Backbone bond lengths (Angstrom), bond angles and torsions (degrees), N, CA, C in turn:
res aa  C-N    CA-C-N  psi(-1)  N-CA   C-N-CA  omega(-1)  CA-C   N-CA-C  phi
1 M - - - 1.489 - - 1.536 104.64 -
2 I 1.358 114.10 128.40 1.463 117.44 170.32 1.494 108.33 -102.88
3 T 1.303 117.40 150.61 1.448 121.25 177.29 1.545 106.85 -134.44
4 V 1.338 115.81 131.91 1.419 122.86 178.19 1.533 108.34 -125.36
5 E 1.344 115.41 160.32 1.440 119.54 -178.68 1.553 113.99 -76.70
6 Q 1.300 117.99 -47.59 1.462 122.64 -178.15 1.514 111.69 -130.18
7 P 1.335 116.03 158.63 1.416 120.73 -178.45 1.550 114.61 -51.99
8 A 1.354 117.09 -40.54 1.426 119.22 -178.24 1.505 111.51 -64.14
9 D 1.315 122.06 -21.63 1.428 127.29 -179.79 1.549 113.08 -64.78
10 M 1.302 114.11 -18.28 1.446 118.23 177.70 1.542 111.37 -67.85
11 A 1.298 117.81 -17.35 1.472 122.78 175.60 1.562 113.93 -57.42
12 A 1.330 113.64 -29.56 1.462 118.76 179.04 1.542 111.91 -65.26
13 H 1.315 115.35 -17.53 1.492 118.96 -178.10 1.527 113.02 -103.89
14 A 1.303 117.77 8.23 1.474 123.70 -179.17 1.545 108.05 -55.38
15 G 1.309 117.53 134.11 1.445 121.69 179.20 1.461 115.50 81.78
16 Q 1.356 117.71 6.41 1.462 124.04 -177.08 1.528 110.78 -115.63
17 R 1.393 112.70 146.05 1.453 116.72 162.92 1.489 105.90 -80.96
18 I 1.364 115.14 125.59 1.514 117.66 -174.56 1.535 110.76 -99.66
19 G 1.305 118.72 -4.08 1.457 119.02 174.22 1.493 115.62 142.98
20 H 1.345 113.61 -175.54 1.417 126.20 179.50 1.503 111.25 -123.96
21 S 1.307 117.54 149.08 1.465 122.38 169.21 1.536 107.90 -75.09
22 D 1.343 113.78 177.99 1.447 118.21 168.49 1.530 109.19 -76.77
23 W 1.300 118.76 162.81 1.433 122.86 174.77 1.507 109.76 -70.19
24 M 1.329 115.19 144.11 1.481 122.28 -178.93 1.498 108.24 -129.38
25 L 1.348 116.82 128.99 1.458 121.81 177.80 1.539 109.52 -76.94
26 I 1.349 112.86 134.37 1.470 120.72 173.42 1.491 109.17 -100.98
27 D 1.323 119.56 102.37 1.443 122.18 -175.77 1.539 111.03 -103.38
28 Q 1.291 116.24 169.33 1.476 120.33 -179.20 1.529 111.91 -64.24
29 A 1.276 117.80 -32.90 1.479 120.62 -178.57 1.589 107.88 -62.37
30 A 1.396 116.79 -44.43 1.420 119.02 -179.55 1.529 110.40 -67.23
31 I 1.319 118.60 -39.56 1.450 120.62 178.61 1.554 110.01 -62.08
32 D 1.321 116.59 -45.28 1.436 122.99 179.38 1.508 111.14 -61.43
33 A 1.371 116.15 -41.75 1.512 118.84 177.60 1.473 110.31 -63.88
34 F 1.275 119.64 -42.29 1.498 121.65 -179.74 1.545 108.39 -64.69
35 A 1.332 116.70 -42.60 1.473 116.20 178.08 1.530 112.63 -61.50
36 G 1.327 114.19 -37.74 1.478 118.30 178.60 1.533 111.05 -64.94
37 L 1.285 118.68 -41.43 1.452 125.18 178.26 1.504 112.02 -61.95
38 T 1.332 115.96 -45.81 1.445 119.55 -170.51 1.519 113.87 -95.93
39 G 1.363 114.93 -16.92 1.500 115.74 -176.24 1.496 112.22 84.06
40 D 1.328 119.33 -2.42 1.447 122.47 176.43 1.519 109.02 -85.69
41 D 1.341 112.29 89.06 1.467 118.92 -175.91 1.556 111.51 -109.38
42 H 1.330 117.36 33.41 1.454 123.24 176.52 1.470 107.99 -56.54
43 W 1.347 116.20 141.90 1.467 122.02 -174.04 1.515 113.38 -56.66
44 I 1.341 117.97 -32.83 1.480 120.22 -179.14 1.551 113.97 -58.63
45 H 1.347 114.62 -18.84 1.443 119.46 179.00 1.513 111.79 -98.60
46 I 1.316 120.03 -38.71 1.486 119.58 -169.39 1.516 119.64 -118.02
47 D 1.329 114.77 -12.79 1.472 119.19 -179.09 1.503 111.44 -92.48
48 T 1.283 118.45 87.03 1.480 119.65 -176.22 1.502 114.17 -63.13
49 E 1.343 117.89 -33.76 1.463 120.78 179.62 1.516 110.94 -66.31
50 R 1.327 116.20 -47.91 1.460 118.76 -178.32 1.552 109.28 -67.14
51 A 1.343 117.04 -39.78 1.441 120.68 -178.80 1.526 108.79 -60.83
52 S 1.328 119.67 -35.18 1.455 121.50 -178.33 1.556 110.38 -64.35
53 R 1.274 116.87 -25.65 1.441 121.62 178.14 1.589 113.67 -93.21
54 D 1.327 113.49 -42.41 1.469 118.60 -165.38 1.566 115.90 -109.98
55 M 1.287 119.02 -7.77 1.458 120.00 177.59 1.510 113.42 -100.80
56 P 1.298 119.01 143.54 1.455 122.51 171.70 1.514 109.80 -55.89
57 G 1.313 117.38 125.31 1.498 120.26 -176.85 1.502 111.39 86.62
58 G 1.311 118.17 -11.77 1.498 120.44 173.98 1.522 114.43 71.04
59 K 1.311 117.92 25.09 1.494 121.71 -178.28 1.494 109.20 -133.28
60 T 1.365 112.01 152.81 1.499 117.48 171.46 1.563 109.50 -68.24
61 I 1.318 115.31 163.83 1.489 120.52 -179.08 1.537 106.57 -122.63
62 A 1.294 113.93 149.66 1.459 120.55 172.40 1.522 112.42 -70.80
63 H 1.309 117.65 155.39 1.442 122.66 173.75 1.542 110.75 -68.22
64 G 1.287 118.02 137.79 1.503 118.82 172.92 1.438 113.57 -55.52
65 L 1.343 118.34 -41.91 1.461 122.73 -179.16 1.550 110.20 -67.10
66 H 1.288 117.32 -29.16 1.456 120.56 175.27 1.537 109.33 -59.13
67 M 1.319 115.09 -45.67 1.467 120.57 179.22 1.532 110.99 -60.66
68 V 1.352 115.29 -44.02 1.446 119.18 178.61 1.561 110.89 -62.48
69 A 1.313 114.40 -42.74 1.473 120.15 -179.77 1.526 114.72 -61.98
70 L 1.355 115.50 -22.04 1.466 119.05 178.88 1.545 112.64 -82.50
71 M 1.327 117.11 -11.43 1.487 118.07 -178.53 1.477 116.08 -57.32
72 P 1.345 121.21 -46.37 1.498 120.12 179.88 1.528 111.79 -62.01
73 R 1.269 117.74 -37.50 1.504 123.84 178.78 1.529 108.81 -63.69
74 L 1.307 116.66 -48.85 1.475 121.63 -175.57 1.514 112.68 -73.42
75 Q 1.350 116.68 -28.57 1.483 119.05 -177.53 1.552 107.27 -67.32
76 R 1.315 119.76 -27.36 1.473 120.98 177.63 1.474 114.40 -60.46
77 E 1.357 116.67 -19.56 1.482 120.13 179.81 1.568 109.65 -88.12
78 I 1.356 116.18 -6.70 1.446 119.71 -173.82 1.548 113.06 -105.17
79 Y 1.380 117.11 -38.38 1.450 119.75 178.10 1.525 109.82 -146.87
80 A 1.324 113.97 161.15 1.463 122.28 177.18 1.512 106.37 -142.33
81 I 1.338 113.36 146.75 1.526 120.44 175.15 1.489 104.84 -122.79
82 R 1.351 115.93 118.35 1.445 119.86 -172.96 1.566 112.43 -70.83
83 K 1.296 117.44 -43.53 1.470 119.02 -175.97 1.564 108.82 -118.81
84 R 1.344 111.55 102.36 1.461 118.74 179.55 1.515 108.84 -155.06
85 G 1.299 113.81 156.50 1.475 122.65 174.64 1.509 107.00 -87.80
86 R 1.323 112.09 -141.58 1.460 118.95 -177.31 1.498 109.70 -68.62
87 G 1.324 117.67 150.69 1.486 124.57 168.07 1.496 108.74 -110.21
88 L 1.269 118.28 122.06 1.449 123.03 -177.16 1.473 111.16 -113.64
89 N 1.341 117.53 123.97 1.473 119.74 176.79 1.530 108.41 -68.73
90 Y 1.281 117.18 114.54 1.475 122.93 179.27 1.522 112.62 -86.77
91 G 1.368 115.90 -20.97 1.454 118.48 175.60 1.498 113.65 143.19
92 Y 1.296 113.51 179.25 1.487 121.69 177.06 1.510 104.93 -127.80
93 D 1.359 116.16 137.61 1.408 122.02 174.44 1.514 107.59 -114.90
94 K 1.341 117.24 153.96 1.419 123.43 170.47 1.517 112.19 52.59
95 I 1.318 118.81 45.21 1.443 121.17 175.66 1.514 108.24 -74.08
96 R 1.348 114.50 132.11 1.468 120.64 177.41 1.513 107.11 -134.53
97 F 1.374 112.87 135.09 1.418 118.61 177.09 1.542 105.94 -102.35
98 I 1.279 116.30 100.03 1.458 123.71 -169.95 1.556 113.70 -80.49
99 A 1.331 114.65 -48.14 1.444 119.46 -174.16 1.536 109.30 -143.42
100 P 1.337 117.69 142.64 1.460 120.05 176.53 1.519 115.97 -63.14
101 V 1.315 116.89 151.84 1.475 121.71 173.12 1.503 108.46 -109.03
102 Q 1.330 116.04 105.33 1.438 121.58 177.69 1.549 112.86 -68.23
103 V 1.322 115.71 145.58 1.454 117.80 171.84 1.548 111.39 -52.90
104 G 1.306 116.05 139.59 1.442 119.58 -177.57 1.490 113.74 91.85
105 S 1.311 117.89 -7.68 1.508 122.55 178.13 1.517 108.96 -76.34
106 R 1.328 113.01 160.72 1.464 118.81 173.43 1.566 105.95 -117.07
107 V 1.364 114.60 135.80 1.438 119.76 -177.79 1.506 108.23 -122.49
108 R 1.355 115.35 159.53 1.452 120.18 170.39 1.523 107.97 -148.55
109 L 1.332 114.54 163.46 1.452 121.62 -178.28 1.517 107.39 -103.23
110 A 1.369 117.72 132.15 1.434 122.52 166.96 1.491 107.44 -109.96
111 L 1.322 116.38 137.12 1.483 121.16 -172.38 1.532 111.23 -129.96
112 S 1.287 115.54 133.63 1.489 123.91 173.60 1.492 109.59 -125.45
113 V 1.315 116.91 134.43 1.460 121.98 175.18 1.483 112.02 -81.85
114 V 1.358 115.66 122.65 1.458 118.50 177.26 1.561 108.68 -88.86
115 E 1.313 115.67 -48.56 1.479 120.38 175.87 1.488 110.79 -160.83
116 A 1.296 113.00 157.85 1.534 119.75 171.54 1.567 100.71 -134.04
117 A 1.304 116.19 106.21 1.478 120.98 -175.63 1.506 110.79 -121.44
118 P 1.342 113.63 152.61 1.487 117.69 178.71 1.531 111.21 -60.80
119 H 1.312 114.70 144.49 1.451 122.31 178.89 1.526 107.68 -142.85
120 A 1.322 117.60 156.28 1.470 119.72 -173.92 1.543 110.03 -57.88
121 R 1.319 119.50 -28.08 1.440 120.50 179.03 1.544 114.14 -93.61
122 G 1.340 118.45 -4.67 1.459 120.23 -178.66 1.497 109.67 149.92
123 T 1.353 115.80 -106.81 1.459 120.13 179.50 1.494 109.14 -129.60
124 R 1.323 115.63 136.38 1.475 122.64 175.78 1.550 104.33 -97.97
125 L 1.336 115.25 112.60 1.408 123.48 179.09 1.553 111.45 -102.43
126 V 1.293 114.88 123.87 1.484 120.43 -177.95 1.542 106.44 -119.46
127 C 1.349 113.62 125.56 1.475 120.38 -178.53 1.516 109.58 -131.54
128 D 1.348 115.62 144.18 1.458 122.34 167.35 1.514 107.95 -88.54
129 A 1.341 114.55 123.68 1.447 120.64 -174.22 1.567 109.28 -117.56
130 T 1.301 116.09 135.51 1.411 123.14 -179.19 1.493 111.15 -130.23
131 I 1.338 117.79 122.67 1.457 120.50 172.27 1.539 108.44 -90.81
132 E 1.289 116.15 112.38 1.466 122.01 -179.30 1.546 110.34 -96.31
133 V 1.323 116.23 148.37 1.400 122.35 176.96 1.540 111.36 -110.51
134 E 1.256 117.06 122.80 1.523 119.57 -173.57 1.557 108.91 -56.76
135 G 1.339 113.51 134.65 1.417 120.94 175.94 1.523 115.77 80.26
136 T 1.310 117.30 8.52 1.510 120.26 179.46 1.487 109.26 -125.03
137 E 1.312 116.36 155.32 1.471 123.62 177.74 1.528 111.97 -81.27
138 S 1.345 114.35 -40.02 1.473 118.96 -172.73 1.542 109.55 -90.19
139 P 1.343 115.57 133.09 1.466 118.68 174.90 1.508 113.95 -66.74
140 A 1.342 120.30 159.86 1.433 121.40 176.23 1.525 110.16 -82.03
141 V 1.370 117.43 -43.89 1.430 121.35 -176.84 1.513 107.36 -143.15
142 V 1.364 113.75 141.60 1.441 121.89 168.17 1.519 108.49 -126.58
143 A 1.324 117.15 142.23 1.487 120.49 -176.69 1.539 107.38 -158.45
144 R 1.338 113.26 156.12 1.493 118.40 165.85 1.465 106.34 -101.00
145 H 1.369 116.69 125.27 1.502 122.81 -176.71 1.496 105.10 -109.51
146 I 1.380 112.06 133.49 1.459 118.21 179.56 1.538 107.93 -122.94
147 L 1.351 113.33 130.93 1.444 122.58 179.12 1.526 111.78 -123.93
148 L 1.356 117.08 144.14 1.421 119.80 166.43 1.471 110.34 -104.81
149 L 1.294 116.89 115.54 1.448 120.87 -179.30 1.528 111.78 -106.57
150 E 1.300 113.72 119.47 1.490 120.64 -176.34 1.536 109.14 -77.64
151 N 1.341 116.70 145.70 1.402 119.65 171.62 1.489 110.91 -79.56
152 T 1.361 117.78 160.56 1.451 121.44 178.41 1.457 109.93 -89.72
């Protein structure tokens, strides 16, 4: 975990991988909850019986957007900024869903700072984010995450 005083201090880490979150288990209850929230109840996500017959590996898979939605939560395990105002999600660029995440898998976030640049509202923080799956070579998701961090 790295800790900086102000958003602009993240610039010192530009071009660096700043760490990984802890591993997080993706269980069926979480997949079902995400399906309920989004209305994406395709059988590949929620029908464990059919998945046992028709899916590679015989398991349901998490929604790709579920993995993206975990990024803000997991990034809190990687860095902290002591003095800051609001943090606004400015968006994600180049999101790619590389490999499925089967139920029962453990995932973590790897984060690299691309830049931390002045912005009218404070600091524009750009990070490359990768959702890794334990025991596999291929990541589940890669994306460029952009935040606007207001000064205090």
